[in-house]
One Martini backbone bead per residue (centre of mass of N, CA, C, O) as a GRO file, in nm:
protein
  133
    1MET     BB    1   9.671  13.996   5.300
    2SER     BB    2   9.676  14.025   5.650
    3ILE     BB    3   9.757  14.105   5.966
    4ASP     BB    4   9.644  13.833   6.085
    5ASP     BB    5   9.876  13.648   5.966
    6PHE     BB    6  10.094  13.766   6.194
    7LEU     BB    7   9.964  13.662   6.431
    8GLY     BB    8  10.148  13.575   6.722
    9LYS     BB    9  10.381  13.321   6.788
   10TRP     BB   10  10.744  13.339   6.730
   11SER     BB   11  11.021  13.125   6.646
   12LEU     BB   12  11.344  13.084   6.605
   13LEU     BB   13  11.522  12.909   6.340
   14SER     BB   14  11.689  13.128   6.159
   15SER     BB   15  12.019  13.293   6.080
   16GLU     BB   16  12.141  13.552   5.851
   17GLY     BB   17  12.364  13.823   5.892
   18PHE     BB   18  12.323  13.961   6.180
   19ASP     BB   19  12.601  14.070   6.260
   20ASP     BB   20  12.638  14.263   6.017
   21TYR     BB   21  12.385  14.427   6.069
   22MET     BB   22  12.463  14.526   6.353
   23LYS     BB   23  12.720  14.666   6.260
   24ALA     BB   24  12.573  14.872   6.070
   25LEU     BB   25  12.415  14.997   6.323
   26GLY     BB   26  12.639  15.006   6.575
   27VAL     BB   27  12.681  14.761   6.740
   28ASN     BB   28  12.827  14.625   6.989
   29MET     BB   29  13.007  14.344   7.053
   30ALA     BB   30  12.858  14.232   7.305
   31MET     BB   31  12.571  14.254   7.182
   32ARG     BB   32  12.625  14.081   6.931
   33LYS     BB   33  12.691  13.818   7.072
   34MET     BB   34  12.414  13.790   7.202
   35GLY     BB   35  12.240  13.821   6.938
   36THR     BB   36  12.352  13.543   6.806
   37VAL     BB   37  12.247  13.335   7.048
   38VAL     BB   38  11.974  13.419   7.069
   39LYS     BB   39  11.617  13.303   7.082
   40PRO     BB   40  11.366  13.469   6.985
   41ASP     BB   41  11.046  13.589   7.052
   42VAL     BB   42  10.752  13.673   6.860
   43TYR     BB   43  10.490  13.912   6.917
   44ILE     BB   44  10.175  13.951   6.746
   45SER     BB   45   9.939  14.215   6.795
   46LYS     BB   46   9.584  14.325   6.833
   47ASP     BB   47   9.415  14.653   6.897
   48GLY     BB   48   9.236  14.720   6.673
   49ASP     BB   49   9.467  14.951   6.508
   50THR     BB   50   9.676  14.829   6.708
   51ILE     BB   51  10.013  14.726   6.687
   52THR     BB   52  10.221  14.464   6.836
   53ILE     BB   53  10.577  14.424   6.882
   54LYS     BB   54  10.734  14.150   7.051
   55THR     BB   55  11.058  14.093   7.193
   56GLU     BB   56  11.186  13.782   7.336
   57SER     BB   57  11.453  13.722   7.574
   58THR     BB   58  11.701  13.639   7.799
   59PHE     BB   59  11.845  13.918   7.745
   60LYS     BB   60  11.609  14.085   7.577
   61SER     BB   61  11.339  14.326   7.561
   62SER     BB   62  11.078  14.438   7.327
   63GLN     BB   63  10.846  14.711   7.230
   64PHE     BB   64  10.593  14.809   6.981
   65SER     BB   65  10.354  15.051   6.869
   66PHE     BB   66  10.111  15.072   6.591
   67LYS     BB   67   9.999  15.228   6.293
   68LEU     BB   68   9.923  15.202   5.990
   69GLY     BB   69  10.086  15.475   5.829
   70GLU     BB   70  10.217  15.568   6.114
   71LYS     BB   71  10.421  15.748   6.283
   72CYS     BB   72  10.672  15.645   6.528
   73GLU     BB   73  10.819  15.568   6.829
   74GLU     BB   74  11.131  15.382   6.882
   75ASN     BB   75  11.286  15.149   7.104
   76THR     BB   76  11.549  14.969   7.066
   77VAL     BB   77  11.734  14.707   7.178
   78ASP     BB   78  12.012  14.887   7.104
   79GLY     BB   79  11.914  15.205   7.187
   80ARG     BB   80  11.749  15.329   6.971
   81LYS     BB   81  11.593  15.627   6.847
   82VAL     BB   82  11.310  15.597   6.634
   83GLN     BB   83  11.150  15.637   6.333
   84THR     BB   84  10.842  15.470   6.252
   85LEU     BB   85  10.720  15.291   5.952
   86VAL     BB   86  10.423  15.100   5.885
   87THR     BB   87  10.345  14.874   5.613
   88LEU     BB   88  10.100  14.716   5.391
   89ASN     BB   89  10.223  14.519   5.111
   90GLY     BB   90  10.050  14.283   5.045
   91ASN     BB   91  10.270  14.040   5.201
   92ALA     BB   92  10.410  14.302   5.341
   93LEU     BB   93  10.579  14.414   5.633
   94THR     BB   94  10.695  14.748   5.646
   95GLN     BB   95  10.992  14.880   5.812
   96LEU     BB   96  11.087  15.217   5.882
   97GLN     BB   97  11.396  15.338   6.002
   98GLN     BB   98  11.479  15.659   6.163
   99TRP     BB   99  11.816  15.808   6.228
  100ASP     BB  100  12.058  16.030   6.211
  101GLY     BB  101  12.031  15.999   5.880
  102LYS     BB  102  11.927  15.707   5.899
  103GLU     BB  103  11.845  15.369   5.755
  104SER     BB  104  11.605  15.099   5.803
  105THR     BB  105  11.485  14.775   5.687
  106ILE     BB  106  11.184  14.581   5.768
  107VAL     BB  107  11.075  14.264   5.641
  108ARG     BB  108  10.759  14.096   5.662
  109LYS     BB  109  10.681  13.749   5.590
  110ILE     BB  110  10.478  13.494   5.459
  111ASP     BB  111  10.638  13.165   5.426
  112ASP     BB  112  10.527  12.864   5.448
  113GLY     BB  113  10.425  12.953   5.756
  114ASN     BB  114  10.649  13.159   5.785
  115LEU     BB  115  10.852  13.407   5.932
  116VAL     BB  116  11.006  13.653   5.731
  117VAL     BB  117  11.307  13.842   5.808
  118GLU     BB  118  11.421  14.143   5.647
  119CYS     BB  119  11.728  14.315   5.677
  120GLU     BB  120  11.841  14.666   5.607
  121MET     BB  121  12.180  14.825   5.583
  122ASN     BB  122  12.374  14.957   5.362
  123GLY     BB  123  12.345  14.664   5.199
  124CYS     BB  124  12.297  14.505   5.459
  125LYS     BB  125  12.193  14.167   5.507
  126CYS     BB  126  11.914  13.992   5.668
  127ARG     BB  127  11.790  13.656   5.771
  128ARG     BB  128  11.487  13.557   5.942
  129VAL     BB  129  11.336  13.258   6.079
  130TYR     BB  130  11.000  13.177   6.174
  131HIS     BB  131  10.788  12.987   6.380
  132LYS     BB  132  10.500  12.875   6.485
  133ALA     BB  133  10.414  12.826   6.837
   0.00000   0.00000   0.00000
């Protein structure tokens, strides 16, 4: 599997455990409420060896660009400034976010034509499924 399999526009189909995951991240109640109702679209694009992941919703949008295997700075939708490292292992695009001595992992896989995003923070897991738009 290559990064090209992830490229395109993806729309949220289902979400499990997202509120608990946001709580583990330290996201405030008002933002968590919005986060659980919006249905974001995710755009994954590539320009040379730079990959951009853009998340767009009626509530808030964010994007960050990276090169595989190189640490970069990311400003997350919930306002954290994190060091991010993205790697492609087999069929998984793994993103490790680190900030203030904490870390969270976001794994993106293509499963049955869908983009499956699994987020984990302190043992708290969330699974979001997107379909190609």
